BABA-840914 format. One record per atom (N, C-alpha, C, O, CB): atom name; x negated, y, z negated; residue number from 1; residue in one letter. Coordinates in Angstrom, 1 decimal. Glycine has a CB too. Example, Ala and Ser with C-alpha at 12.3 -4.5 7.8 and 13.67 -1.06 7.14 Angstrom:
2
 atom      x      y      z seq type
    N  -13.2   -5.7   -7.8   1    A
   CA  -12.3   -4.5   -7.8   1    A
    C  -13.2   -3.3   -7.8   1    A
    O  -14.2   -3.3   -8.5   1    A
   CB  -11.3   -4.5   -9.0   1    A
    N  -12.8   -2.2   -7.1   2    S
   CA  -13.7   -1.1   -7.1   2    S
    C  -12.9    0.0   -7.9   2    S
    O  -13.4    1.1   -8.0   2    S
   CB  -14.1   -0.6   -5.7   2    S
//
This chain:
101
 atom      x      y      z seq type
    N   -0.8   -1.2    0.0   1    M
   CA    0.0    0.0    0.0   1    M
    C   -0.9    1.2    0.0   1    M
    O   -1.8    1.3   -0.8   1    M
   CB    1.0    0.0   -1.2   1    M
    N   -0.6    2.2    0.9   2    A
   CA   -1.3    3.4    0.9   2    A
    C   -0.4    4.6    0.6   2    A
    O    0.8    4.5    1.0   2    A
   CB   -2.0    3.6    2.3   2    A
    N   -0.9    5.5    0.0   3    T
   CA   -0.1    6.7   -0.4   3    T
    C   -0.9    8.0   -0.1   3    T
    O   -2.1    8.0   -0.4   3    T
   CB    0.4    6.7   -1.9   3    T
    N   -0.2    9.0    0.4   4    M
   CA   -0.9   10.3    0.6   4    M
    C    0.0   11.3   -0.1   4    M
    O    1.2   11.3    0.0   4    M
   CB   -1.1   10.6    2.2   4    M
    N   -0.7   12.3   -0.7   5    I
   CA    0.0   13.4   -1.4   5    I
    C   -0.4   14.7   -0.7   5    I
    O   -1.6   14.9   -0.5   5    I
   CB   -0.3   13.4   -2.9   5    I
    N    0.6   15.5   -0.4   6    I
   CA    0.4   16.8    0.1   6    I
    C    0.8   17.8   -1.0   6    I
    O    2.0   17.7   -1.4   6    I
   CB    1.1   17.1    1.5   6    I
    N    0.0   18.7   -1.4   7    Q
   CA    0.4   19.7   -2.4   7    Q
    C    0.2   21.1   -1.8   7    Q
    O   -0.8   21.4   -1.2   7    Q
   CB   -0.5   19.5   -3.7   7    Q
    N    1.3   21.9   -2.1   8    N
   CA    1.2   23.3   -1.7   8    N
    C    1.9   24.1   -2.8   8    N
    O    2.2   23.6   -3.8   8    N
   CB    1.9   23.5   -0.3   8    N
    N    2.2   25.4   -2.5   9    E
   CA    2.8   26.2   -3.5   9    E
    C    4.2   25.8   -3.9   9    E
    O    4.7   26.3   -4.9   9    E
   CB    2.8   27.7   -2.9   9    E
    N    4.8   25.0   -3.1  10    N
   CA    6.2   24.5   -3.5  10    N
    C    6.2   23.3   -4.4  10    N
    O    7.2   23.0   -5.0  10    N
   CB    7.0   24.2   -2.2  10    N
    N    5.1   22.6   -4.4  11    G
   CA    5.0   21.3   -5.2  11    G
    C    4.3   20.2   -4.4  11    G
    O    3.4   20.5   -3.6  11    G
   CB    6.5   20.8   -5.6  11    G
    N    4.7   19.0   -4.6  12    I
   CA    4.0   17.9   -4.0  12    I
    C    5.0   17.1   -3.1  12    I
    O    6.2   17.0   -3.3  12    I
   CB    3.4   16.9   -5.0  12    I
    N    4.4   16.6   -2.0  13    Y
   CA    5.1   15.7   -1.0  13    Y
    C    4.4   14.4   -1.0  13    Y
    O    3.2   14.4   -0.9  13    Y
   CB    5.2   16.4    0.4  13    Y
    N    5.1   13.3   -1.1  14    I
   CA    4.5   12.0   -1.1  14    I
    C    4.9   11.2    0.1  14    I
    O    6.1   11.1    0.5  14    I
   CB    5.0   11.3   -2.4  14    I
    N    3.9   10.7    0.7  15    I
   CA    4.0    9.8    1.9  15    I
    C    3.5    8.4    1.5  15    I
    O    2.3    8.4    1.2  15    I
   CB    3.3   10.4    3.2  15    I
    N    4.3    7.4    1.5  16    T
   CA    3.8    6.1    1.1  16    T
    C    4.2    5.0    2.0  16    T
    O    5.2    5.1    2.8  16    T
   CB    4.4    5.8   -0.3  16    T
    N    3.5    3.9    1.9  17    G
   CA    3.9    2.7    2.6  17    G
    C    4.9    2.0    1.8  17    G
    O    5.7    2.6    1.1  17    G
   CB    2.7    1.8    2.9  17    G
    N    4.9    0.7    1.8  18    C
   CA    5.9   -0.1    1.1  18    C
    C    5.5    0.0   -0.4  18    C
    O    4.4   -0.2   -0.8  18    C
   CB    5.8   -1.6    1.5  18    C
    N    6.5    0.4   -1.2  19    S
   CA    6.3    0.7   -2.6  19    S
    C    6.4   -0.5   -3.5  19    S
    O    7.4   -0.6   -4.3  19    S
   CB    7.4    1.7   -3.1  19    S
    N    5.5   -1.5   -3.3  20    H
   CA    5.6   -2.7   -4.1  20    H
    C    5.5   -2.4   -5.6  20    H
    O    6.1   -3.1   -6.4  20    H
   CB    4.4   -3.6   -3.7  20    H
    N    4.8   -1.4   -6.0  21    S
   CA    4.6   -1.0   -7.4  21    S
    C    5.8   -0.2   -7.9  21    S
    O    5.8    0.1   -9.1  21    S
   CB    3.3   -0.3   -7.6  21    S
    N    6.7    0.1   -7.0  22    G
   CA    7.9    0.9   -7.4  22    G
    C    7.7    2.4   -7.0  22    G
    O    6.7    3.0   -7.4  22    G
   CB    8.1    0.8   -8.9  22    G
    N    8.7    2.9   -6.4  23    I
   CA    8.7    4.3   -5.9  23    I
    C    8.6    5.3   -7.1  23    I
    O    7.9    6.3   -7.0  23    I
   CB    9.9    4.6   -5.0  23    I
    N    9.2    5.0   -8.2  24    C
   CA    9.2    5.8   -9.4  24    C
    C    7.7    5.8  -10.0  24    C
    O    7.3    6.9  -10.4  24    C
   CB   10.2    5.4  -10.4  24    C
    N    7.1    4.7  -10.0  25    N
   CA    5.7    4.6  -10.5  25    N
    C    4.8    5.4   -9.6  25    N
    O    3.9    6.1  -10.1  25    N
   CB    5.3    3.1  -10.6  25    N
    N    5.0    5.3   -8.3  26    I
   CA    4.1    6.0   -7.3  26    I
    C    4.3    7.5   -7.6  26    I
    O    3.3    8.3   -7.6  26    I
   CB    4.5    5.7   -5.9  26    I
    N    5.6    8.0   -7.7  27    I
   CA    5.8    9.4   -7.9  27    I
    C    5.2    9.9   -9.3  27    I
    O    4.6   10.9   -9.3  27    I
   CB    7.4    9.7   -8.0  27    I
    N    5.3    9.1  -10.3  28    E
   CA    4.7    9.4  -11.6  28    E
    C    3.2    9.6  -11.5  28    E
    O    2.6   10.5  -12.0  28    E
   CB    5.1    8.4  -12.7  28    E
    N    2.6    8.6  -10.8  29    Y
   CA    1.1    8.7  -10.6  29    Y
    C    0.7    9.9   -9.8  29    Y
    O   -0.3   10.6  -10.1  29    Y
   CB    0.6    7.4   -9.9  29    Y
    N    1.5   10.3   -8.7  30    A
   CA    1.2   11.4   -7.9  30    A
    C    1.3   12.7   -8.8  30    A
    O    0.5   13.6   -8.6  30    A
   CB    2.2   11.5   -6.7  30    A
    N    2.3   12.8   -9.6  31    K
   CA    2.5   13.9  -10.5  31    K
    C    1.3   14.1  -11.4  31    K
    O    0.8   15.2  -11.7  31    K
   CB    3.8   13.8  -11.3  31    K
    N    0.8   12.9  -12.0  32    E
   CA   -0.3   12.9  -12.9  32    E
    C   -1.6   13.4  -12.2  32    E
    O   -2.3   14.2  -12.7  32    E
   CB   -0.5   11.5  -13.5  32    E
    N   -1.9   12.8  -11.0  33    V
   CA   -3.1   13.1  -10.2  33    V
    C   -3.1   14.6   -9.8  33    V
    O   -4.1   15.3   -9.9  33    V
   CB   -3.2   12.3   -9.0  33    V
    N   -2.0   15.1   -9.4  34    C
   CA   -1.9   16.5   -8.9  34    C
    C   -1.6   17.5  -10.1  34    C
    O   -1.7   18.7   -9.9  34    C
   CB   -0.8   16.6   -7.9  34    C
    N   -1.3   17.0  -11.3  35    K
   CA   -1.0   17.9  -12.4  35    K
    C    0.1   18.8  -12.0  35    K
    O    0.1   20.0  -12.3  35    K
   CB   -2.2   18.6  -12.9  35    K
    N    1.2   18.3  -11.3  36    D
   CA    2.3   19.1  -10.8  36    D
    C    3.5   18.2  -10.9  36    D
    O    3.6   17.1  -10.3  36    D
   CB    2.0   19.6   -9.3  36    D
    N    4.6   18.6  -11.6  37    N
   CA    5.8   17.9  -11.7  37    N
    C    6.8   18.2  -10.7  37    N
    O    7.9   17.6  -10.7  37    N
   CB    6.4   18.1  -13.1  37    N
    N    6.5   19.1   -9.8  38    R
   CA    7.5   19.5   -8.8  38    R
    C    7.4   18.6   -7.5  38    R
    O    6.5   18.8   -6.7  38    R
   CB    7.3   21.0   -8.4  38    R
    N    8.2   17.6   -7.5  39    V
   CA    8.2   16.7   -6.3  39    V
    C    9.3   17.1   -5.3  39    V
    O   10.5   17.1   -5.6  39    V
   CB    8.5   15.2   -6.8  39    V
    N    8.8   17.7   -4.2  40    V
   CA    9.7   18.2   -3.3  40    V
    C   10.2   17.2   -2.3  40    V
    O   11.4   17.2   -2.0  40    V
   CB    9.0   19.3   -2.5  40    V
    N    9.4   16.3   -1.8  41    G
   CA    9.8   15.3   -0.9  41    G
    C    9.1   14.0   -1.0  41    G
    O    7.9   13.9   -1.4  41    G
   CB    9.7   15.9    0.5  41    G
    N    9.8   12.9   -0.6  42    V
   CA    9.2   11.6   -0.6  42    V
    C    9.6   10.9    0.7  42    V
    O   10.8   10.8    1.1  42    V
   CB    9.7   10.7   -1.8  42    V
    N    8.7   10.4    1.5  43    I
   CA    9.0    9.6    2.7  43    I
    C    8.2    8.3    2.5  43    I
    O    7.0    8.2    2.2  43    I
   CB    8.6   10.3    4.0  43    I
    N    8.9    7.2    2.8  44    G
   CA    8.2    5.9    2.8  44    G
    C    9.2    4.7    2.5  44    G
    O   10.4    5.0    2.3  44    G
   CB    7.1    5.9    1.9  44    G
    N    8.6    3.6    2.4  45    G
   CA    9.4    2.4    2.0  45    G
    C    9.6    2.4    0.5  45    G
    O    8.6    2.4   -0.2  45    G
   CB    8.7    1.1    2.5  45    G
    N   10.8    2.3    0.1  46    F
   CA   11.1    2.3   -1.3  46    F
    C   11.1    0.8   -1.9  46    F
    O   11.2    0.7   -3.1  46    F
   CB   12.5    2.9   -1.6  46    F
    N   11.0   -0.2   -1.1  47    H
   CA   11.0   -1.6   -1.5  47    H
    C   12.2   -1.9   -2.3  47    H
    O   12.1   -2.6   -3.4  47    H
   CB    9.7   -1.9   -2.2  47    H
    N   13.4   -1.5   -1.8  48    L
   CA   14.6   -1.8   -2.5  48    L
    C   15.6   -2.4   -1.5  48    L
    O   15.8   -1.9   -0.4  48    L
   CB   15.3   -0.5   -3.1  48    L
    N   16.1   -3.6   -1.8  49    F
   CA   16.9   -4.3   -0.8  49    F
    C   18.3   -4.6   -1.2  49    F
    O   19.2   -4.7   -0.3  49    F
   CB   16.2   -5.7   -0.5  49    F
    N   18.6   -4.6   -2.5  50    K
   CA   20.0   -4.9   -2.9  50    K
    C   20.4   -3.8   -3.9  50    K
    O   19.6   -3.3   -4.7  50    K
   CB   20.1   -6.3   -3.6  50    K
    N   21.7   -3.4   -3.8  51    V
   CA   22.2   -2.4   -4.7  51    V
    C   22.4   -3.1   -6.1  51    V
    O   23.2   -4.1   -6.2  51    V
   CB   23.6   -1.8   -4.2  51    V
    N   21.6   -2.6   -7.0  52    N
   CA   21.6   -3.3   -8.4  52    N
    C   21.2   -2.2   -9.4  52    N
    O   21.1   -1.0   -9.1  52    N
   CB   20.7   -4.5   -8.4  52    N
    N   20.9   -2.7  -10.6  53    E
   CA   20.5   -1.8  -11.7  53    E
    C   19.3   -1.0  -11.4  53    E
    O   19.1    0.2  -11.8  53    E
   CB   20.4   -2.6  -13.0  53    E
    N   18.3   -1.7  -10.7  54    Q
   CA   17.1   -1.0  -10.3  54    Q
    C   17.4    0.2   -9.4  54    Q
    O   16.7    1.3   -9.6  54    Q
   CB   16.1   -2.0   -9.6  54    Q
    N   18.3    0.1   -8.5  55    V
   CA   18.6    1.2   -7.6  55    V
    C   19.3    2.3   -8.4  55    V
    O   19.0    3.5   -8.2  55    V
   CB   19.6    0.7   -6.5  55    V
    N   20.2    1.9   -9.4  56    D
   CA   20.8    3.0  -10.2  56    D
    C   19.8    3.7  -11.0  56    D
    O   19.8    4.9  -11.1  56    D
   CB   21.8    2.3  -11.2  56    D
    N   18.8    3.0  -11.6  57    K
   CA   17.7    3.7  -12.3  57    K
    C   16.9    4.6  -11.4  57    K
    O   16.4    5.6  -11.8  57    K
   CB   16.9    2.6  -13.0  57    K
    N   16.6    4.1  -10.2  58    T
   CA   15.8    4.9   -9.3  58    T
    C   16.6    6.2   -8.9  58    T
    O   15.9    7.2   -8.9  58    T
   CB   15.5    4.1   -8.0  58    T
    N   17.8    6.1   -8.6  59    V
   CA   18.7    7.3   -8.3  59    V
    C   18.6    8.2   -9.5  59    V
    O   18.4    9.4   -9.3  59    V
   CB   20.1    6.9   -8.0  59    V
    N   18.8    7.7  -10.7  60    D
   CA   18.7    8.6  -11.9  60    D
    C   17.4    9.3  -12.0  60    D
    O   17.3   10.5  -12.3  60    D
   CB   19.0    7.8  -13.2  60    D
    N   16.3    8.5  -11.7  61    Y
   CA   15.0    9.1  -11.8  61    Y
    C   14.8   10.2  -10.8  61    Y
    O   14.3   11.3  -11.1  61    Y
   CB   13.9    8.0  -11.6  61    Y
    N   15.2    9.9   -9.5  62    L
   CA   15.1   10.9   -8.5  62    L
    C   15.9   12.2   -8.8  62    L
    O   15.4   13.3   -8.5  62    L
   CB   15.5   10.3   -7.1  62    L
    N   17.1   12.0   -9.4  63    K
   CA   17.9   13.2   -9.7  63    K
    C   17.2   14.0  -10.9  63    K
    O   17.2   15.2  -10.8  63    K
   CB   19.3   12.7  -10.2  63    K
    N   16.7   13.3  -11.9  64    Q
   CA   16.1   14.0  -13.0  64    Q
    C   14.8   14.7  -12.5  64    Q
    O   14.5   15.8  -13.1  64    Q
   CB   15.6   12.9  -14.1  64    Q
    N   14.2   14.2  -11.5  65    N
   CA   13.0   14.9  -11.0  65    N
    C   13.3   15.9   -9.9  65    N
    O   12.4   16.6   -9.3  65    N
   CB   12.0   13.9  -10.4  65    N
    N   14.6   16.1   -9.6  66    K
   CA   15.1   17.1   -8.6  66    K
    C   14.3   17.0   -7.3  66    K
    O   14.0   18.0   -6.7  66    K
   CB   14.9   18.5   -9.2  66    K
    N   14.2   15.8   -6.8  67    V
   CA   13.5   15.5   -5.5  67    V
    C   14.5   16.0   -4.4  67    V
    O   15.6   15.6   -4.4  67    V
   CB   13.2   14.0   -5.3  67    V
    N   14.1   17.0   -3.6  68    K
   CA   15.0   17.6   -2.7  68    K
    C   15.1   16.9   -1.4  68    K
    O   16.2   16.9   -0.8  68    K
   CB   14.5   19.0   -2.4  68    K
    N   14.0   16.3   -0.9  69    E
   CA   14.0   15.6    0.4  69    E
    C   13.6   14.2    0.3  69    E
    O   12.5   13.8   -0.2  69    E
   CB   13.0   16.3    1.4  69    E
    N   14.5   13.3    0.7  70    L
   CA   14.3   11.8    0.6  70    L
    C   14.4   11.2    2.0  70    L
    O   15.4   11.4    2.7  70    L
   CB   15.3   11.2   -0.4  70    L
    N   13.3   10.5    2.3  71    Y
   CA   13.3    9.8    3.6  71    Y
    C   12.9    8.4    3.4  71    Y
    O   11.8    7.9    3.7  71    Y
   CB   12.2   10.5    4.5  71    Y
    N   13.9    7.6    2.8  72    P
   CA   13.6    6.2    2.7  72    P
    C   13.5    5.5    4.0  72    P
    O   14.4    5.7    4.9  72    P
   CB   14.6    5.5    1.7  72    P
    N   12.6    4.6    4.2  73    C
   CA   12.5    3.9    5.5  73    C
    C   12.2    2.4    5.3  73    C
    O   12.7    1.8    4.4  73    C
   CB   11.5    4.6    6.4  73    C
    N   11.4    1.9    6.2  74    H
   CA   11.3    0.5    6.5  74    H
    C   11.7   -0.6    5.5  74    H
    O   12.6   -1.4    5.8  74    H
   CB    9.9    0.2    6.8  74    H
    N   11.2   -0.6    4.3  75    C
   CA   11.6   -1.6    3.3  75    C
    C   12.7   -1.2    2.4  75    C
    O   12.6   -1.4    1.2  75    C
   CB   10.4   -2.2    2.6  75    C
    N   13.6   -0.4    2.9  76    T
   CA   14.8    0.1    2.1  76    T
    C   16.0   -0.3    2.9  76    T
    O   16.2    0.2    4.0  76    T
   CB   14.7    1.6    1.8  76    T
    N   16.9   -1.2    2.4  77    S
   CA   18.0   -1.6    3.1  77    S
    C   19.0   -0.5    3.4  77    S
    O   19.0    0.5    2.7  77    S
   CB   18.7   -2.8    2.4  77    S
    N   19.9   -0.7    4.4  78    F
   CA   20.9    0.3    4.7  78    F
    C   21.8    0.5    3.5  78    F
    O   22.2    1.6    3.2  78    F
   CB   21.7   -0.2    5.9  78    F
    N   22.2   -0.6    2.8  79    N
   CA   23.1   -0.5    1.7  79    N
    C   22.5    0.3    0.5  79    N
    O   23.2    1.1   -0.1  79    N
   CB   23.5   -1.9    1.1  79    N
    N   21.2    0.2    0.3  80    V
   CA   20.5    1.0   -0.7  80    V
    C   20.4    2.4   -0.3  80    V
    O   20.7    3.3   -1.1  80    V
   CB   19.1    0.4   -1.0  80    V
    N   20.1    2.7    1.0  81    K
   CA   20.1    4.1    1.5  81    K
    C   21.5    4.7    1.3  81    K
    O   21.6    5.9    0.8  81    K
   CB   19.7    4.1    3.0  81    K
    N   22.5    4.0    1.6  82    A
   CA   23.9    4.5    1.4  82    A
    C   24.2    4.8   -0.1  82    A
    O   24.8    5.8   -0.4  82    A
   CB   24.9    3.5    2.0  82    A
    N   23.7    3.9   -1.0  83    E
   CA   23.9    4.1   -2.4  83    E
    C   23.2    5.3   -2.9  83    E
    O   23.7    6.1   -3.7  83    E
   CB   23.5    2.9   -3.2  83    E
    N   22.0    5.5   -2.5  84    I
   CA   21.2    6.7   -2.8  84    I
    C   21.9    7.9   -2.3  84    I
    O   22.0    9.0   -3.0  84    I
   CB   19.8    6.6   -2.3  84    I
    N   22.4    7.9   -1.1  85    H
   CA   23.0    9.0   -0.4  85    H
    C   24.3    9.5   -1.2  85    H
    O   24.7   10.6   -1.0  85    H
   CB   23.3    8.7    1.0  85    H
    N   24.9    8.6   -1.9  86    K
   CA   26.1    9.0   -2.7  86    K
    C   25.7   10.1   -3.8  86    K
    O   26.6   10.9   -4.1  86    K
   CB   26.7    7.8   -3.4  86    K
    N   24.5   10.1   -4.2  87    A
   CA   24.0   11.0   -5.3  87    A
    C   23.1   12.1   -4.8  87    A
    O   23.1   13.2   -5.3  87    A
   CB   23.4   10.2   -6.4  87    A
    N   22.3   11.7   -3.7  88    L
   CA   21.3   12.6   -3.2  88    L
    C   21.3   12.5   -1.7  88    L
    O   21.5   11.5   -1.1  88    L
   CB   19.9   12.3   -3.8  88    L
    N   21.0   13.6   -1.0  89    P
   CA   21.0   13.6    0.5  89    P
    C   19.8   12.8    1.0  89    P
    O   18.7   13.1    0.6  89    P
   CB   21.0   15.0    1.1  89    P
    N   20.1   11.8    1.8  90    V
   CA   19.0   10.9    2.4  90    V
    C   18.9   11.4    3.8  90    V
    O   19.9   11.6    4.6  90    V
   CB   19.4    9.4    2.3  90    V
    N   17.7   11.7    4.2  91    K
   CA   17.4   12.1    5.6  91    K
    C   17.1   11.0    6.5  91    K
    O   16.5   10.0    6.1  91    K
   CB   16.2   13.2    5.6  91    K
    N   17.4   11.1    7.7  92    E
   CA   17.2   10.1    8.8  92    E
    C   15.7   10.0    9.1  92    E
    O   15.0   11.0    9.2  92    E
   CB   18.0   10.4   10.0  92    E
    N   15.2    8.8    9.3  93    V
   CA   13.8    8.6    9.7  93    V
    C   13.8    7.8   11.0  93    V
    O   14.6    6.8   11.1  93    V
   CB   13.0    7.8    8.5  93    V
    N   12.9    8.2   11.9  94    G
   CA   12.8    7.4   13.2  94    G
    C   11.6    7.9   14.0  94    G
    O   10.9    8.8   13.6  94    G
   CB   14.1    7.6   14.0  94    G
    N   11.4    7.2   15.1  95    V
   CA   10.3    7.6   15.9  95    V
    C   10.4    9.0   16.4  95    V
    O   11.5    9.4   16.8  95    V
   CB   10.2    6.6   17.1  95    V
    N    9.3    9.8   16.3  96    G
   CA    9.3   11.1   16.8  96    G
    C    9.7   12.1   15.7  96    G
    O    9.8   13.3   16.0  96    G
   CB   10.2   11.3   18.0  96    G
    N   10.0   11.6   14.5  97    L
   CA   10.4   12.5   13.4  97    L
    C    9.3   13.5   13.1  97    L
    O    8.1   13.2   13.0  97    L
   CB   10.7   11.7   12.1  97    L
    N    9.7   14.8   13.0  98    E
   CA    8.7   15.8   12.6  98    E
    C    9.3   16.5   11.4  98    E
    O   10.4   16.9   11.3  98    E
   CB    8.5   16.9   13.8  98    E
    N    8.4   16.6   10.4  99    I
   CA    8.7   17.2    9.1  99    I
    C    7.8   18.4    8.9  99    I
    O    6.6   18.2    8.9  99    I
   CB    8.7   16.2    7.9  99    I
    N    8.4   19.5    8.7 100    N
   CA    7.5   20.7    8.4 100    N
    C    7.6   21.1    7.0 100    N
    O    8.5   21.7    6.5 100    N
   CB    8.0   21.9    9.3 100    N
    N    6.5   20.7    6.3 101    W
   CA    6.4   21.0    4.8 101    W
    C    5.5   22.1    4.7 101    W
    O    5.3   22.6    3.6 101    W
   CB    5.9   19.8    4.0 101    W
//
């Protein structure tokens, strides 16, 4: 799993591969490394496949951290994306996507 963090005056943006260690753990580590709690955006595989308690806890975590831009992709099932989208806006990810942070 590879992760890249972009930090600017708005906060941090996290780009990750498959989140085997957990997307919340990755975000926490990024906040620690950057010494910045302002997580503006996350793009990558969240490694969540079934709607369950883990998804509920992840949604709560993302809401508590006020993550504004979510781009769950490859290892995040459609049902999980839909569940997250009930609480937070999920952005579409696809070939040719350009994100201006």
